[in-house]
N, CA, C and O atoms as a CHARMM CRD file, in Angstrom:
* protein
*
  380
    1    1 UNK  N     15.71800  23.07200 -67.25300 PROA 1      0.00000
    2    1 UNK  CA    16.61100  23.44400 -68.32500 PROA 1      0.00000
    3    1 UNK  C     15.95400  23.03400 -69.65100 PROA 1      0.00000
    4    1 UNK  O     15.56800  21.87600 -69.80600 PROA 1      0.00000
    5    2 UNK  N     15.82200  23.95000 -70.59600 PROA 2      0.00000
    6    2 UNK  CA    15.18700  23.60500 -71.86600 PROA 2      0.00000
    7    2 UNK  C     16.06100  22.67500 -72.69100 PROA 2      0.00000
    8    2 UNK  O     17.28900  22.75700 -72.66300 PROA 2      0.00000
    9    3 UNK  N     15.40300  21.79700 -73.42100 PROA 3      0.00000
   10    3 UNK  CA    16.11400  20.85100 -74.27300 PROA 3      0.00000
   11    3 UNK  C     16.46300  21.53400 -75.58000 PROA 3      0.00000
   12    3 UNK  O     15.57300  22.03500 -76.26700 PROA 3      0.00000
   13    4 UNK  N     17.74200  21.56700 -75.94100 PROA 4      0.00000
   14    4 UNK  CA    18.19000  22.18300 -77.17900 PROA 4      0.00000
   15    4 UNK  C     18.43800  21.13100 -78.26100 PROA 4      0.00000
   16    4 UNK  O     19.05100  21.43400 -79.28500 PROA 4      0.00000
   17    5 UNK  N     17.98400  19.93600 -78.05300 PROA 5      0.00000
   18    5 UNK  CA    18.17300  18.89400 -79.04700 PROA 5      0.00000
   19    5 UNK  C     19.44800  18.10300 -78.85600 PROA 5      0.00000
   20    5 UNK  O     19.77200  17.26700 -79.69900 PROA 5      0.00000
   21    6 UNK  N     20.18500  18.33000 -77.78300 PROA 6      0.00000
   22    6 UNK  CA    21.40700  17.59100 -77.52100 PROA 6      0.00000
   23    6 UNK  C     21.09000  16.38600 -76.63700 PROA 6      0.00000
   24    6 UNK  O     20.02000  16.32200 -76.03100 PROA 6      0.00000
   25    7 UNK  N     22.00300  15.44700 -76.56500 PROA 7      0.00000
   26    7 UNK  CA    21.83500  14.27300 -75.72200 PROA 7      0.00000
   27    7 UNK  C     22.08900  14.69500 -74.27900 PROA 7      0.00000
   28    7 UNK  O     23.22800  14.95900 -73.89400 PROA 7      0.00000
   29    8 UNK  N     21.02200  14.75700 -73.48300 PROA 8      0.00000
   30    8 UNK  CA    21.19900  15.20300 -72.10500 PROA 8      0.00000
   31    8 UNK  C     20.47500  14.29600 -71.11600 PROA 8      0.00000
   32    8 UNK  O     20.41200  14.61500 -69.92900 PROA 8      0.00000
   33    9 UNK  N     19.93200  13.18100 -71.57500 PROA 9      0.00000
   34    9 UNK  CA    19.18000  12.31900 -70.67000 PROA 9      0.00000
   35    9 UNK  C     20.09900  11.68600 -69.63800 PROA 9      0.00000
   36    9 UNK  O     21.19500  11.22900 -69.96200 PROA 9      0.00000
   37   10 UNK  N     19.63400  11.66700 -68.37800 PROA 10     0.00000
   38   10 UNK  CA    20.47000  11.12300 -67.31900 PROA 10     0.00000
   39   10 UNK  C     20.48300   9.59800 -67.31000 PROA 10     0.00000
   40   10 UNK  O     21.34300   9.00000 -66.66400 PROA 10     0.00000
   41   11 UNK  N     19.54400   8.95000 -68.01500 PROA 11     0.00000
   42   11 UNK  CA    19.48500   7.49000 -67.98800 PROA 11     0.00000
   43   11 UNK  C     20.36000   6.84000 -69.05700 PROA 11     0.00000
   44   11 UNK  O     20.46200   5.61400 -69.08700 PROA 11     0.00000
   45   12 UNK  N     20.98800   7.61200 -69.92700 PROA 12     0.00000
   46   12 UNK  CA    21.79600   7.03100 -70.98400 PROA 12     0.00000
   47   12 UNK  C     23.11700   6.52900 -70.42600 PROA 12     0.00000
   48   12 UNK  O     23.74600   7.17900 -69.59100 PROA 12     0.00000
   49   13 UNK  N     23.51500   5.38500 -70.89300 PROA 13     0.00000
   50   13 UNK  CA    24.77300   4.77500 -70.46700 PROA 13     0.00000
   51   13 UNK  C     25.62000   4.48700 -71.69700 PROA 13     0.00000
   52   13 UNK  O     25.09900   4.25700 -72.78800 PROA 13     0.00000
   53   14 UNK  N     26.90500   4.50300 -71.50900 PROA 14     0.00000
   54   14 UNK  CA    27.82000   4.16800 -72.58000 PROA 14     0.00000
   55   14 UNK  C     28.14400   2.68500 -72.46600 PROA 14     0.00000
   56   14 UNK  O     28.50900   2.20000 -71.39500 PROA 14     0.00000
   57   15 UNK  N     28.00900   1.97100 -73.57600 PROA 15     0.00000
   58   15 UNK  CA    28.30400   0.54100 -73.55100 PROA 15     0.00000
   59   15 UNK  C     29.80000   0.33200 -73.37300 PROA 15     0.00000
   60   15 UNK  O     30.61200   1.00200 -74.01200 PROA 15     0.00000
   61   16 UNK  N     30.15100  -0.59300 -72.50800 PROA 16     0.00000
   62   16 UNK  CA    31.56700  -0.87300 -72.29100 PROA 16     0.00000
   63   16 UNK  C     31.75000  -2.38300 -72.17600 PROA 16     0.00000
   64   16 UNK  O     30.82400  -3.12700 -71.85100 PROA 16     0.00000
   65   17 UNK  N     32.98000  -2.80200 -72.45600 PROA 17     0.00000
   66   17 UNK  CA    33.28500  -4.21800 -72.35000 PROA 17     0.00000
   67   17 UNK  C     33.53900  -4.56100 -70.88200 PROA 17     0.00000
   68   17 UNK  O     33.71200  -3.65500 -70.06600 PROA 17     0.00000
   69   18 UNK  N     33.56500  -5.83300 -70.53300 PROA 18     0.00000
   70   18 UNK  CA    33.86100  -6.19800 -69.15100 PROA 18     0.00000
   71   18 UNK  C     35.23800  -5.67800 -68.75900 PROA 18     0.00000
   72   18 UNK  O     36.15200  -5.69800 -69.58400 PROA 18     0.00000
   73   19 UNK  N     35.41300  -5.21900 -67.53500 PROA 19     0.00000
   74   19 UNK  CA    36.68100  -4.61300 -67.13600 PROA 19     0.00000
   75   19 UNK  C     37.80700  -5.63000 -67.01400 PROA 19     0.00000
   76   19 UNK  O     37.58200  -6.78100 -66.64200 PROA 19     0.00000
   77   20 UNK  N     39.00100  -5.19900 -67.32500 PROA 20     0.00000
   78   20 UNK  CA    40.20300  -6.00500 -67.11700 PROA 20     0.00000
   79   20 UNK  C     40.63000  -5.86600 -65.65900 PROA 20     0.00000
   80   20 UNK  O     40.06300  -5.07000 -64.91100 PROA 20     0.00000
   81   21 UNK  N     41.62200  -6.63700 -65.26700 PROA 21     0.00000
   82   21 UNK  CA    42.07400  -6.57200 -63.87400 PROA 21     0.00000
   83   21 UNK  C     42.63100  -5.19700 -63.51400 PROA 21     0.00000
   84   21 UNK  O     42.37300  -4.69300 -62.42000 PROA 21     0.00000
   85   22 UNK  N     43.38400  -4.59100 -64.41300 PROA 22     0.00000
   86   22 UNK  CA    44.01600  -3.31200 -64.11700 PROA 22     0.00000
   87   22 UNK  C     43.31100  -2.15400 -64.80800 PROA 22     0.00000
   88   22 UNK  O     43.90200  -1.09200 -65.00200 PROA 22     0.00000
   89   23 UNK  N     42.09100  -2.34700 -65.16800 PROA 23     0.00000
   90   23 UNK  CA    41.34700  -1.30300 -65.86800 PROA 23     0.00000
   91   23 UNK  C     40.88200  -0.22900 -64.89900 PROA 23     0.00000
   92   23 UNK  O     40.65600  -0.50200 -63.72000 PROA 23     0.00000
   93   24 UNK  N     40.74100   0.97600 -65.39200 PROA 24     0.00000
   94   24 UNK  CA    40.22700   2.07500 -64.56800 PROA 24     0.00000
   95   24 UNK  C     38.76300   1.83600 -64.23100 PROA 24     0.00000
   96   24 UNK  O     38.26200   2.34800 -63.22900 PROA 24     0.00000
   97   25 UNK  N     38.07300   1.05700 -65.06600 PROA 25     0.00000
   98   25 UNK  CA    36.67000   0.76600 -64.79900 PROA 25     0.00000
   99   25 UNK  C     36.50400  -0.24400 -63.66900 PROA 25     0.00000
  100   25 UNK  O     35.40700  -0.39200 -63.13100 PROA 25     0.00000
  101   26 UNK  N     37.59100  -0.94800 -63.29900 PROA 26     0.00000
  102   26 UNK  CA    37.50200  -1.96700 -62.27000 PROA 26     0.00000
  103   26 UNK  C     37.51800  -1.37400 -60.85600 PROA 26     0.00000
  104   26 UNK  O     37.35400  -2.10700 -59.88100 PROA 26     0.00000
  105   27 UNK  N     37.70700  -0.09300 -60.73800 PROA 27     0.00000
  106   27 UNK  CA    37.70000   0.53900 -59.42400 PROA 27     0.00000
  107   27 UNK  C     36.29500   0.53300 -58.86600 PROA 27     0.00000
  108   27 UNK  O     35.33600   0.50400 -59.63800 PROA 27     0.00000
  109   28 UNK  N     36.13800   0.55900 -57.55000 PROA 28     0.00000
  110   28 UNK  CA    34.80000   0.56700 -56.96800 PROA 28     0.00000
  111   28 UNK  C     34.00300   1.77700 -57.44800 PROA 28     0.00000
  112   28 UNK  O     34.47300   2.91400 -57.39100 PROA 28     0.00000
  113   29 UNK  N     32.82500   1.51600 -57.90800 PROA 29     0.00000
  114   29 UNK  CA    31.97800   2.59100 -58.41500 PROA 29     0.00000
  115   29 UNK  C     32.30300   2.97900 -59.83700 PROA 29     0.00000
  116   29 UNK  O     31.68300   3.89400 -60.37900 PROA 29     0.00000
  117   30 UNK  N     33.25800   2.31000 -60.45900 PROA 30     0.00000
  118   30 UNK  CA    33.66500   2.66500 -61.81300 PROA 30     0.00000
  119   30 UNK  C     32.75200   2.10200 -62.87800 PROA 30     0.00000
  120   30 UNK  O     32.64600   2.67000 -63.96400 PROA 30     0.00000
  121   31 UNK  N     32.09300   0.99600 -62.58800 PROA 31     0.00000
  122   31 UNK  CA    31.19900   0.40100 -63.57000 PROA 31     0.00000
  123   31 UNK  C     29.91100   1.19800 -63.66900 PROA 31     0.00000
  124   31 UNK  O     29.38900   1.68700 -62.66700 PROA 31     0.00000
  125   32 UNK  N     29.42000   1.31900 -64.85200 PROA 32     0.00000
  126   32 UNK  CA    28.14800   1.99400 -65.06900 PROA 32     0.00000
  127   32 UNK  C     28.24600   3.50500 -65.14000 PROA 32     0.00000
  128   32 UNK  O     27.24000   4.17700 -65.36300 PROA 32     0.00000
  129   33 UNK  N     29.43700   4.05000 -64.95500 PROA 33     0.00000
  130   33 UNK  CA    29.57900   5.49700 -65.09300 PROA 33     0.00000
  131   33 UNK  C     29.58800   5.86100 -66.56700 PROA 33     0.00000
  132   33 UNK  O     30.00200   5.07600 -67.41900 PROA 33     0.00000
  133   34 UNK  N     29.12500   7.05700 -66.84300 PROA 34     0.00000
  134   34 UNK  CA    29.16300   7.53600 -68.21600 PROA 34     0.00000
  135   34 UNK  C     30.59700   7.88700 -68.59400 PROA 34     0.00000
  136   34 UNK  O     31.37600   8.33200 -67.75200 PROA 34     0.00000
  137   35 UNK  N     30.93900   7.68500 -69.85700 PROA 35     0.00000
  138   35 UNK  CA    32.24800   8.10300 -70.32900 PROA 35     0.00000
  139   35 UNK  C     32.31200   9.62200 -70.41300 PROA 35     0.00000
  140   35 UNK  O     33.35800  10.21900 -70.15600 PROA 35     0.00000
  141   36 UNK  N     31.18900  10.25000 -70.77600 PROA 36     0.00000
  142   36 UNK  CA    31.10400  11.70200 -70.85200 PROA 36     0.00000
  143   36 UNK  C     29.86900  12.11800 -70.08100 PROA 36     0.00000
  144   36 UNK  O     28.77700  11.60900 -70.33300 PROA 36     0.00000
  145   37 UNK  N     30.02600  13.02200 -69.16100 PROA 37     0.00000
  146   37 UNK  CA    28.88400  13.52600 -68.40700 PROA 37     0.00000
  147   37 UNK  C     28.34900  14.75100 -69.13900 PROA 37     0.00000
  148   37 UNK  O     28.90600  15.84300 -69.03300 PROA 37     0.00000
  149   38 UNK  N     27.25900  14.55700 -69.88400 PROA 38     0.00000
  150   38 UNK  CA    26.70200  15.62500 -70.69700 PROA 38     0.00000
  151   38 UNK  C     26.07000  16.71500 -69.83700 PROA 38     0.00000
  152   38 UNK  O     25.86300  17.83100 -70.31400 PROA 38     0.00000
  153   39 UNK  N     25.76400  16.41200 -68.59600 PROA 39     0.00000
  154   39 UNK  CA    25.12900  17.40800 -67.73800 PROA 39     0.00000
  155   39 UNK  C     26.14000  18.28800 -67.01400 PROA 39     0.00000
  156   39 UNK  O     25.77200  19.33400 -66.48000 PROA 39     0.00000
  157   40 UNK  N     27.41000  17.88200 -66.98900 PROA 40     0.00000
  158   40 UNK  CA    28.43000  18.68000 -66.30900 PROA 40     0.00000
  159   40 UNK  C     28.75200  19.89800 -67.16400 PROA 40     0.00000
  160   40 UNK  O     29.06200  19.77400 -68.34900 PROA 40     0.00000
  161   41 UNK  N     28.67600  21.05900 -66.55900 PROA 41     0.00000
  162   41 UNK  CA    28.95300  22.29100 -67.27900 PROA 41     0.00000
  163   41 UNK  C     29.93800  23.10800 -66.47300 PROA 41     0.00000
  164   41 UNK  O     29.88900  23.13800 -65.24300 PROA 41     0.00000
  165   42 UNK  N     30.82900  23.76700 -67.18300 PROA 42     0.00000
  166   42 UNK  CA    31.78600  24.61200 -66.48600 PROA 42     0.00000
  167   42 UNK  C     31.22700  26.00700 -66.26600 PROA 42     0.00000
  168   42 UNK  O     31.75800  26.77100 -65.46100 PROA 42     0.00000
  169   43 UNK  N     30.17700  26.33700 -66.96300 PROA 43     0.00000
  170   43 UNK  CA    29.54000  27.63700 -66.82400 PROA 43     0.00000
  171   43 UNK  C     28.14400  27.54500 -67.39400 PROA 43     0.00000
  172   43 UNK  O     27.77200  26.51500 -67.95600 PROA 43     0.00000
  173   44 UNK  N     27.36700  28.59600 -67.26200 PROA 44     0.00000
  174   44 UNK  CA    26.01000  28.55100 -67.78700 PROA 44     0.00000
  175   44 UNK  C     26.01600  28.48200 -69.30700 PROA 44     0.00000
  176   44 UNK  O     26.63400  29.30600 -69.98100 PROA 44     0.00000
  177   45 UNK  N     25.32100  27.49000 -69.82800 PROA 45     0.00000
  178   45 UNK  CA    25.18800  27.30300 -71.28100 PROA 45     0.00000
  179   45 UNK  C     26.53900  27.28200 -71.99100 PROA 45     0.00000
  180   45 UNK  O     26.71100  27.93600 -73.02000 PROA 45     0.00000
  181   46 UNK  N     27.49400  26.53700 -71.44900 PROA 46     0.00000
  182   46 UNK  CA    28.82700  26.52200 -72.04000 PROA 46     0.00000
  183   46 UNK  C     28.82600  25.88800 -73.42700 PROA 46     0.00000
  184   46 UNK  O     29.59900  26.30800 -74.28700 PROA 46     0.00000
  185   47 UNK  N     27.97900  24.88600 -73.66600 PROA 47     0.00000
  186   47 UNK  CA    27.91200  24.27000 -74.99100 PROA 47     0.00000
  187   47 UNK  C     27.36400  25.25800 -76.00500 PROA 47     0.00000
  188   47 UNK  O     27.84200  25.32600 -77.13700 PROA 47     0.00000
  189   48 UNK  N     26.37200  26.01200 -75.60100 PROA 48     0.00000
  190   48 UNK  CA    25.80200  27.03300 -76.48000 PROA 48     0.00000
  191   48 UNK  C     26.84600  28.09200 -76.81300 PROA 48     0.00000
  192   48 UNK  O     26.89000  28.59000 -77.93800 PROA 48     0.00000
  193   49 UNK  N     27.67800  28.43400 -75.85000 PROA 49     0.00000
  194   49 UNK  CA    28.73300  29.41900 -76.06500 PROA 49     0.00000
  195   49 UNK  C     29.76500  28.89400 -77.05600 PROA 49     0.00000
  196   49 UNK  O     30.26500  29.64800 -77.89100 PROA 49     0.00000
  197   50 UNK  N     30.08100  27.61800 -76.96800 PROA 50     0.00000
  198   50 UNK  CA    31.04000  27.01900 -77.90500 PROA 50     0.00000
  199   50 UNK  C     30.48300  27.03900 -79.31500 PROA 50     0.00000
  200   50 UNK  O     31.21000  27.32100 -80.26700 PROA 50     0.00000
  201   51 UNK  N     29.19200  26.74000 -79.45600 PROA 51     0.00000
  202   51 UNK  CA    28.56500  26.74800 -80.78000 PROA 51     0.00000
  203   51 UNK  C     28.60100  28.15200 -81.37100 PROA 51     0.00000
  204   51 UNK  O     28.88900  28.31700 -82.55700 PROA 51     0.00000
  205   52 UNK  N     28.31300  29.15700 -80.56200 PROA 52     0.00000
  206   52 UNK  CA    28.36000  30.53200 -81.05200 PROA 52     0.00000
  207   52 UNK  C     29.77600  30.93800 -81.43400 PROA 52     0.00000
  208   52 UNK  O     29.97300  31.63500 -82.43000 PROA 52     0.00000
  209   53 UNK  N     30.75800  30.51200 -80.65800 PROA 53     0.00000
  210   53 UNK  CA    32.14100  30.84700 -80.97000 PROA 53     0.00000
  211   53 UNK  C     32.58400  30.17500 -82.26600 PROA 53     0.00000
  212   53 UNK  O     33.35800  30.75600 -83.02800 PROA 53     0.00000
  213   54 UNK  N     32.11000  28.97300 -82.52400 PROA 54     0.00000
  214   54 UNK  CA    32.48100  28.26700 -83.74900 PROA 54     0.00000
  215   54 UNK  C     31.95800  28.99000 -84.98200 PROA 54     0.00000
  216   54 UNK  O     32.57100  28.91000 -86.04600 PROA 54     0.00000
  217   55 UNK  N     30.84000  29.69000 -84.86000 PROA 55     0.00000
  218   55 UNK  CA    30.33200  30.47000 -85.99700 PROA 55     0.00000
  219   55 UNK  C     31.35000  31.52900 -86.39600 PROA 55     0.00000
  220   55 UNK  O     31.60300  31.73700 -87.58300 PROA 55     0.00000
  221   56 UNK  N     31.93300  32.19600 -85.40900 PROA 56     0.00000
  222   56 UNK  CA    32.93500  33.21500 -85.70300 PROA 56     0.00000
  223   56 UNK  C     34.17600  32.59600 -86.32000 PROA 56     0.00000
  224   56 UNK  O     34.78000  33.18100 -87.21900 PROA 56     0.00000
  225   57 UNK  N     34.55800  31.42900 -85.85200 PROA 57     0.00000
  226   57 UNK  CA    35.72900  30.73900 -86.40600 PROA 57     0.00000
  227   57 UNK  C     35.48500  30.39000 -87.86800 PROA 57     0.00000
  228   57 UNK  O     36.38200  30.54600 -88.69700 PROA 57     0.00000
  229   58 UNK  N     34.29700  29.92400 -88.19100 PROA 58     0.00000
  230   58 UNK  CA    33.97000  29.55400 -89.57000 PROA 58     0.00000
  231   58 UNK  C     33.98200  30.77800 -90.47400 PROA 58     0.00000
  232   58 UNK  O     34.49600  30.71600 -91.59100 PROA 58     0.00000
  233   59 UNK  N     33.42300  31.88800 -90.00500 PROA 59     0.00000
  234   59 UNK  CA    33.39800  33.11400 -90.81500 PROA 59     0.00000
  235   59 UNK  C     34.81500  33.63800 -91.05000 PROA 59     0.00000
  236   59 UNK  O     35.15800  34.02200 -92.16800 PROA 59     0.00000
  237   60 UNK  N     35.62800  33.65400 -90.01300 PROA 60     0.00000
  238   60 UNK  CA    37.00900  34.13100 -90.15300 PROA 60     0.00000
  239   60 UNK  C     37.80300  33.23100 -91.09200 PROA 60     0.00000
  240   60 UNK  O     38.58900  33.72000 -91.90400 PROA 60     0.00000
  241   61 UNK  N     37.60300  31.91800 -90.98700 PROA 61     0.00000
  242   61 UNK  CA    38.30000  30.98500 -91.88300 PROA 61     0.00000
  243   61 UNK  C     37.85600  31.18200 -93.33300 PROA 61     0.00000
  244   61 UNK  O     38.68500  31.11200 -94.24000 PROA 61     0.00000
  245   62 UNK  N     36.56400  31.42600 -93.56600 PROA 62     0.00000
  246   62 UNK  CA    36.07100  31.64300 -94.92600 PROA 62     0.00000
  247   62 UNK  C     36.67200  32.90800 -95.52300 PROA 62     0.00000
  248   62 UNK  O     37.05900  32.92000 -96.69200 PROA 62     0.00000
  249   63 UNK  N     36.75200  33.96700 -94.73500 PROA 63     0.00000
  250   63 UNK  CA    37.35200  35.20900 -95.23200 PROA 63     0.00000
  251   63 UNK  C     38.83500  35.00800 -95.52600 PROA 63     0.00000
  252   63 UNK  O     39.33900  35.49600 -96.53700 PROA 63     0.00000
  253   64 UNK  N     39.53100  34.29400 -94.65000 PROA 64     0.00000
  254   64 UNK  CA    40.95800  34.04300 -94.86800 PROA 64     0.00000
  255   64 UNK  C     41.19300  33.22100 -96.13100 PROA 64     0.00000
  256   64 UNK  O     42.10400  33.51900 -96.90300 PROA 64     0.00000
  257   65 UNK  N     40.38100  32.19200 -96.34800 PROA 65     0.00000
  258   65 UNK  CA    40.53700  31.38300 -97.56200 PROA 65     0.00000
  259   65 UNK  C     40.23400  32.19800 -98.81400 PROA 65     0.00000
  260   65 UNK  O     40.89000  32.01800 -99.84000 PROA 65     0.00000
  261   66 UNK  N     39.23800  33.10300 -98.74500 PROA 66     0.00000
  262   66 UNK  CA    38.94200  33.95800 -99.90300 PROA 66     0.00000
  263   66 UNK  C     40.13100  34.86300-100.21500 PROA 66     0.00000
  264   66 UNK  O     40.51600  35.01100-101.37500 PROA 66     0.00000
  265   67 UNK  N     40.71300  35.46900 -99.17400 PROA 67     0.00000
  266   67 UNK  CA    41.84600  36.36300 -99.39800 PROA 67     0.00000
  267   67 UNK  C     43.05000  35.60300 -99.96600 PROA 67     0.00000
  268   67 UNK  O     43.75000  36.11300-100.84100 PROA 67     0.00000
  269   68 UNK  N     43.28600  34.39600 -99.47300 PROA 68     0.00000
  270   68 UNK  CA    44.39100  33.58400 -99.99700 PROA 68     0.00000
  271   68 UNK  C     44.13100  33.20200-101.44800 PROA 68     0.00000
  272   68 UNK  O     45.03300  33.28000-102.28200 PROA 68     0.00000
  273   69 UNK  N     42.91100  32.79400-101.75200 PROA 69     0.00000
  274   69 UNK  CA    42.54500  32.42200-103.12700 PROA 69     0.00000
  275   69 UNK  C     42.69400  33.60200-104.06200 PROA 69     0.00000
  276   69 UNK  O     43.25700  33.47100-105.14900 PROA 69     0.00000
  277   70 UNK  N     42.19100  34.76200-103.64500 PROA 70     0.00000
  278   70 UNK  CA    42.27300  35.95700-104.47800 PROA 70     0.00000
  279   70 UNK  C     43.72600  36.36400-104.68900 PROA 70     0.00000
  280   70 UNK  O     44.10600  36.75900-105.79100 PROA 70     0.00000
  281   71 UNK  N     44.52600  36.27100-103.65600 PROA 71     0.00000
  282   71 UNK  CA    45.92800  36.65900-103.78900 PROA 71     0.00000
  283   71 UNK  C     46.72500  35.71600-104.67800 PROA 71     0.00000
  284   71 UNK  O     47.56600  36.15700-105.46100 PROA 71     0.00000
  285   72 UNK  N     46.46300  34.42300-104.55900 PROA 72     0.00000
  286   72 UNK  CA    47.24500  33.45000-105.33300 PROA 72     0.00000
  287   72 UNK  C     46.80900  33.34800-106.78600 PROA 72     0.00000
  288   72 UNK  O     47.65700  33.29900-107.67700 PROA 72     0.00000
  289   73 UNK  N     45.51200  33.31500-107.04300 PROA 73     0.00000
  290   73 UNK  CA    45.02900  33.02300-108.38800 PROA 73     0.00000
  291   73 UNK  C     44.59800  34.25300-109.17300 PROA 73     0.00000
  292   73 UNK  O     44.55100  34.20100-110.40200 PROA 73     0.00000
  293   74 UNK  N     44.28000  35.36000-108.50200 PROA 74     0.00000
  294   74 UNK  CA    43.80500  36.54500-109.20500 PROA 74     0.00000
  295   74 UNK  C     44.67700  37.76700-108.94500 PROA 74     0.00000
  296   74 UNK  O     44.35500  38.86700-109.39300 PROA 74     0.00000
  297   75 UNK  N     45.75600  37.58400-108.24100 PROA 75     0.00000
  298   75 UNK  CA    46.69200  38.66500-107.92700 PROA 75     0.00000
  299   75 UNK  C     45.99000  39.81500-107.20400 PROA 75     0.00000
  300   75 UNK  O     46.33700  40.97800-107.40800 PROA 75     0.00000
  301   76 UNK  N     45.01000  39.49700-106.36300 PROA 76     0.00000
  302   76 UNK  CA    44.32900  40.50500-105.55500 PROA 76     0.00000
  303   76 UNK  C     43.30100  41.32900-106.29200 PROA 76     0.00000
  304   76 UNK  O     42.92800  42.40400-105.82200 PROA 76     0.00000
  305   77 UNK  N     42.82400  40.85500-107.44500 PROA 77     0.00000
  306   77 UNK  CA    41.88900  41.63900-108.25800 PROA 77     0.00000
  307   77 UNK  C     40.59400  41.94900-107.50300 PROA 77     0.00000
  308   77 UNK  O     40.16900  43.10200-107.44700 PROA 77     0.00000
  309   78 UNK  N     39.97500  40.93000-106.92700 PROA 78     0.00000
  310   78 UNK  CA    38.68300  41.14100-106.27200 PROA 78     0.00000
  311   78 UNK  C     38.82400  41.99200-105.01200 PROA 78     0.00000
  312   78 UNK  O     37.94500  42.80200-104.72000 PROA 78     0.00000
  313   79 UNK  N     39.89300  41.82700-104.27600 PROA 79     0.00000
  314   79 UNK  CA    40.13100  42.66200-103.11100 PROA 79     0.00000
  315   79 UNK  C     40.34900  44.11400-103.52900 PROA 79     0.00000
  316   79 UNK  O     39.84000  45.03100-102.88500 PROA 79     0.00000
  317   80 UNK  N     41.10000  44.32000-104.59800 PROA 80     0.00000
  318   80 UNK  CA    41.34000  45.66800-105.10500 PROA 80     0.00000
  319   80 UNK  C     40.03900  46.32900-105.55800 PROA 80     0.00000
  320   80 UNK  O     39.79500  47.49500-105.24600 PROA 80     0.00000
  321   81 UNK  N     39.21400  45.60000-106.28300 PROA 81     0.00000
  322   81 UNK  CA    37.93200  46.15300-106.73300 PROA 81     0.00000
  323   81 UNK  C     37.01000  46.46600-105.55800 PROA 81     0.00000
  324   81 UNK  O     36.29100  47.46500-105.58200 PROA 81     0.00000
  325   82 UNK  N     37.02800  45.62900-104.54300 PROA 82     0.00000
  326   82 UNK  CA    36.19200  45.86200-103.36400 PROA 82     0.00000
  327   82 UNK  C     36.62200  47.12800-102.64000 PROA 82     0.00000
  328   82 UNK  O     35.77700  47.92400-102.23000 PROA 82     0.00000
  329   83 UNK  N     37.91300  47.32100-102.47900 PROA 83     0.00000
  330   83 UNK  CA    38.41100  48.52000-101.80400 PROA 83     0.00000
  331   83 UNK  C     38.08800  49.76700-102.61900 PROA 83     0.00000
  332   83 UNK  O     37.67500  50.78000-102.05600 PROA 83     0.00000
  333   84 UNK  N     38.27300  49.70900-103.94700 PROA 84     0.00000
  334   84 UNK  CA    37.96100  50.86800-104.79200 PROA 84     0.00000
  335   84 UNK  C     36.47300  51.21600-104.73100 PROA 84     0.00000
  336   84 UNK  O     36.11200  52.38800-104.62100 PROA 84     0.00000
  337   85 UNK  N     35.61600  50.20400-104.80100 PROA 85     0.00000
  338   85 UNK  CA    34.17300  50.46100-104.77500 PROA 85     0.00000
  339   85 UNK  C     33.73900  50.98800-103.40900 PROA 85     0.00000
  340   85 UNK  O     32.89900  51.88400-103.33000 PROA 85     0.00000
  341   86 UNK  N     34.30000  50.44400-102.34300 PROA 86     0.00000
  342   86 UNK  CA    33.96900  50.92600-100.99500 PROA 86     0.00000
  343   86 UNK  C     34.41900  52.37000-100.82500 PROA 86     0.00000
  344   86 UNK  O     33.69600  53.17400-100.23700 PROA 86     0.00000
  345   87 UNK  N     35.58600  52.70800-101.32300 PROA 87     0.00000
  346   87 UNK  CA    36.07900  54.08300-101.25400 PROA 87     0.00000
  347   87 UNK  C     35.17000  55.02300-102.03100 PROA 87     0.00000
  348   87 UNK  O     34.88100  56.13000-101.57600 PROA 87     0.00000
  349   88 UNK  N     34.71900  54.58600-103.19900 PROA 88     0.00000
  350   88 UNK  CA    33.82300  55.41400-104.02100 PROA 88     0.00000
  351   88 UNK  C     32.50900  55.67000-103.30500 PROA 88     0.00000
  352   88 UNK  O     31.99800  56.79000-103.32200 PROA 88     0.00000
  353   89 UNK  N     31.94300  54.61100-102.66100 PROA 89     0.00000
  354   89 UNK  CA    30.67300  54.75200-101.94300 PROA 89     0.00000
  355   89 UNK  C     30.84300  55.68400-100.75300 PROA 89     0.00000
  356   89 UNK  O     29.98400  56.53100-100.50400 PROA 89     0.00000
  357   90 UNK  N     31.93000  55.54100-100.02100 PROA 90     0.00000
  358   90 UNK  CA    32.17500  56.40300 -98.86300 PROA 90     0.00000
  359   90 UNK  C     32.33600  57.85700 -99.29300 PROA 90     0.00000
  360   90 UNK  O     31.82400  58.75700 -98.62700 PROA 90     0.00000
  361   91 UNK  N     33.04600  58.09900-100.40600 PROA 91     0.00000
  362   91 UNK  CA    33.21000  59.47400-100.91400 PROA 91     0.00000
  363   91 UNK  C     31.87400  60.07100-101.33200 PROA 91     0.00000
  364   91 UNK  O     31.61400  61.24900-101.08800 PROA 91     0.00000
  365   92 UNK  N     31.00900  59.24600-101.97400 PROA 92     0.00000
  366   92 UNK  CA    29.72200  59.78400-102.42300 PROA 92     0.00000
  367   92 UNK  C     28.78200  60.07000-101.23900 PROA 92     0.00000
  368   92 UNK  O     27.96100  60.98500-101.31400 PROA 92     0.00000
  369   93 UNK  N     28.89400  59.29900-100.15300 PROA 93     0.00000
  370   93 UNK  CA    28.03400  59.53000 -98.99200 PROA 93     0.00000
  371   93 UNK  C     28.52400  60.73900 -98.20100 PROA 93     0.00000
  372   93 UNK  O     27.72300  61.58400 -97.79900 PROA 93     0.00000
  373   94 UNK  N     29.83400  60.82600 -97.97600 PROA 94     0.00000
  374   94 UNK  CA    30.35700  61.89300 -97.12900 PROA 94     0.00000
  375   94 UNK  C     30.53300  63.20700 -97.88600 PROA 94     0.00000
  376   94 UNK  O     30.73300  64.24700 -97.25900 PROA 94     0.00000
  377   95 UNK  N     30.46300  63.18600 -99.21100 PROA 95     0.00000
  378   95 UNK  CA    30.53600  64.42400 -99.97600 PROA 95     0.00000
  379   95 UNK  C     31.89600  64.75500-100.27100 PROA 95     0.00000
  380   95 UNK  O     32.15700  65.77300-100.91300 PROA 95     0.00000
């Protein structure tokens, strides 16, 4: 599996304090386990898929904030100009 720069080494351990009597870490085999298993995947390249999906979320959020800003502070001026200019370009291309 190629390294994408994420923490994936199998020898890494999470530091933990000594277990209490009723701690979940006090169970047999509970000590020394990782808190997060970076190698466990629910599907192929699931982390990569999440990163790609977050790009779409960021773009959609940026567009939504622009539309809200334009509507509140400019009364839709920039959106109106964009629609008019796009309509003009489409009319000039299609004849």
